[in-house]
N, C-alpha and C positions, 0 to 999 in steps of 0.2 A: 504492500499500498505507501510507503512512504517512499519509495522506487516511482511508482505512478504519479505521485504527487508534486516530486521532484523535476519528473522530465513534463510535465504540464505549465510548470512552473516556466521552466529553460525555456522551450514553446514560446509559454507568451513572450518572454521577454523577447526574445528572436522576432517576435512580429513583429513586437512594439519599435523595435528597435529597427526594424526596415519602414517600417510605416513611417520612422522619423525621419529616416533616411528621405523619404517621398514629398515629405509638406513643408519639412524646414529647409526655405528657402535660403543657395547658399551665398557669401559675403560680399556683397554689394550689388545684388538682388533685392529688388522691391518685392514686400511683401505682396499678393496676388491681391489682398484692399483695395489697397492705392488706387485709385484715379488715374486718368494721364494727367498732363500738364499743360496748359498755356504758354505762349510766352514770357509770360509775367510771374509766371509761376503758381496761378490760382487752380483749381481743380476745374480741367475742362469738360464741360456740360454740354458742348455740343452735338445735337443728334436728335432722334426722335425716339419717343418713351411711350409708355402706358402703363399704367395702370389694369389687372387680369383679378379683379373683384368683384363683389355683387352692390359695392357700395353708391352707384344711381339707382337704384331699385329700394334701397334703406339702408342708410348708414348703419344701422343697428342689427343685431344680431333676428334672423329671420330664418323661417320656413320656407317653401317653396309652396307657392299661391296660383291657380290659377288666374288668368290675366283678367281684365275690365269687360273685354268683346267674348263673351262666352263662347257664340258661334263659332272664330274662331279656334274652337280646341288648345291645345299645347300650345299653339303658336301666340306669341305674345306674353305665357304665363310666365312667371316670377323664378327666377332659380333662389334656391337656398342659399342664404349668407352668414359666416359666423360673425360680422359687422365690425367696422373700425372703428367706432370709438370706445376710448379707453374706460375701463368699466364695464359698458353698454349701458350706459346712462346719460340722459339729456336731460340737465337740471332745469326745463320750464319754469318758470311762473306760472302760477295756478290758472289765469287767464289766457297766454298763451299756451300750454298744453290744449285745455277748451278748440286753440284756433287750427294746431297740429291738429287735431281730430277733423274737425271741419274741413281741413284742407284736404287730408285724406278723403275722403268720403264726397267731396266733389270734385277731385283731380282732374278726371277729364268732359270736364264741365268748360265752354269758353262765352266770354260776351264779350265784342268789339267796343263794349261802352263801359267795361268792369276789367281793368288791367291786371286788378288781386286776383280774380276767376281763373280754377286751372293751372296745373302744374305749370310753369314757363317754358321748360323744354317741348311742351306740346305746340307752343304758342310760336314755338322756334326762336325764341328769347336767347341775349347774349349768358352763358351757362350760369356764370360772377365766378368766387376765388372762395372757396376750394373745390365745388362742384367739378370746375372744368379740367380737373385733372384725373378724375375719377369717370367719367362719362368712358362707355364702350370706344371711344375714339381716339386714335393716336395725337400727341401736339410735337411739335417741334420746337426745340432753344436754339438759339443764334444768340454766341456772349463774347462781346466785348469788353473793352477794360471799363469802360465807362456808362455802359447798356448794356440789358440781358434781353431779348426778347423772345415770346412764350407767343407760337400761333397753335389754335388750335381748330383739328379739323371740323366739330362741331362748327355750324353755323357761321366760320369762319370770321372766329374770335379773336382777337392779338389785344397783349397788353406787353407794356414795357416797363420795366424795374430800373431804375434810376439810381446809379453806382452813388451817384455825387449828388451836388446840394442841389436841390429842385424845388420850386414855389407848392408849395400846397395845388393842391387842384381847385380848380373853380367852380364844378359843380361835382353832385355824385352822378355815377356811375355805374354801370352794370358789374363790370370785370375790377371798380373800383381804384385808388393809384396806390401804386406799389415804389416804397424807399426801400433798397434792399443793401448789406454791407456780407462783409466774412468775418465768418467768427470758425476761427482756423481751418477746417476745408469745408466748415459748412455754409451753406448760402443759405442768407439770413432776411427773409423780407416783409416788411410790416405794410399793410396793406389797408386803407382805411377808404373814404367818401364813395358810400356803396348806397346806391339808391335798395331802396326796399323791394322791388320786382323778381326778384330769383330766391329757390329752395337749395335745401342741401341736396336735396335726391326724389326720388317719386312718392316716398312714402308721406308728404306735406311738411316736413323739417325743414322750419323758416327762421328768416330774423327780421332785424329792423333794418332804420338807415343808420343805424347807429353800432353797427356790425363793424368789430377791429379783429384783425386776422393776421397771424403770425405765422409764417409758414418757413419751414428747416426743410433745406434741402442737402443731405447727406451722401457721399457717395462711401459704397462700404465693396465695389465693385466696381472693374471699369465700366460693366453693364449693367449696373446696379446702384439703387439709390434709392434712400431712405426717406420717405416724406414725410411732415408732420404739420398740421395746422392744431392750433392755439386759437379756439374760438373763445369772443369776448363780446356782450350784447345786454347793455343793463337793462334795456326795453324788455326783454325775453325773455333771459336765462339769467338763475341767482346766482351763477360764479362762473368764471371760466371756465371751459372743459376741452381737452384734445378727441382728434383721430389722425390717426398713424395708419401710413402702408410702405407698400415695395412698389417703385416702380423699374419698369425693367425696358431693355435698350432694344428697340427692333432692330434685328439683323436680318429680316428679307433683303434678300439680294432685287436692286435697285429700288430700296422702300421710299417714298414719300409721302407726303400728307396728297389725301385725294380732295376734290370735293365736295364737300356734302352742305349746298345753299339750300337750307331745308324752307326760306320764306314762299318758294312755292307750293310746298305743300301742306301749308298751314293758311295760308291765304283763303284758301278754298272752305275750311272748314272755321275760320275765326270770322269770314266774310259773307259767308255765302249766299247770308239772309240778306244782305243789305245791299250784296252789288248790284249792280245794273244788269238787269237781265237782255240779250241778244236780241235785234226786233225778229221778228218773223216776215 
């Protein structure tokens, strides 16, 4: 028995030694988790990225559910998801919790005279921050020394992250006003000046025009970023809360953003009842 145990220990030690030779970088070799660098030494985030989760359906953990149009069967059904919210809890104020429930119940309704009714995605509104990051569409980061532009496939939305001094935004917008800085290898983006016309997901999670988002993009490998967004909105939530998820570089051959100009898809839904009818 003792010889058998000793042999097992020796075999295990040999396996560990071989594994160490495989995973331990040699002298002068950068660890695999290090991101490529730009000419000024900052992490190079240039590329096309995408989240692979179900947060656009619901940022909280959820079971699979039928779609809103029963006649379509499995097409349009909602996939299950583990959620991306820290602790899986969103700290709504009581009145805001009731509004979230109402949003979900009316998410498929639209009214051309009521911009607050229905999921903004349904109406092809720009998705806002952070929702643009985890919609089921890729987005592209184009990085320079004093500006970083992010272009999203959905609705051809864009935003510019200012890496130097910039005046406050003169108006509130769907995508907000983004000011960035580097914290070591992490890109930190302070986003303010939002309107109240976007949601966090199809489940009706929402915010007001007091929304303040702090984003963190941290490279963990050449083709992987960890994304984190801290949400603060005293009109809707009792305290700040956080969501996080990995982002993956798209490595497809000839990968590029394609057009998803959804306005033409949304206009008949929104304005069909009041649009001018063709003459006979």
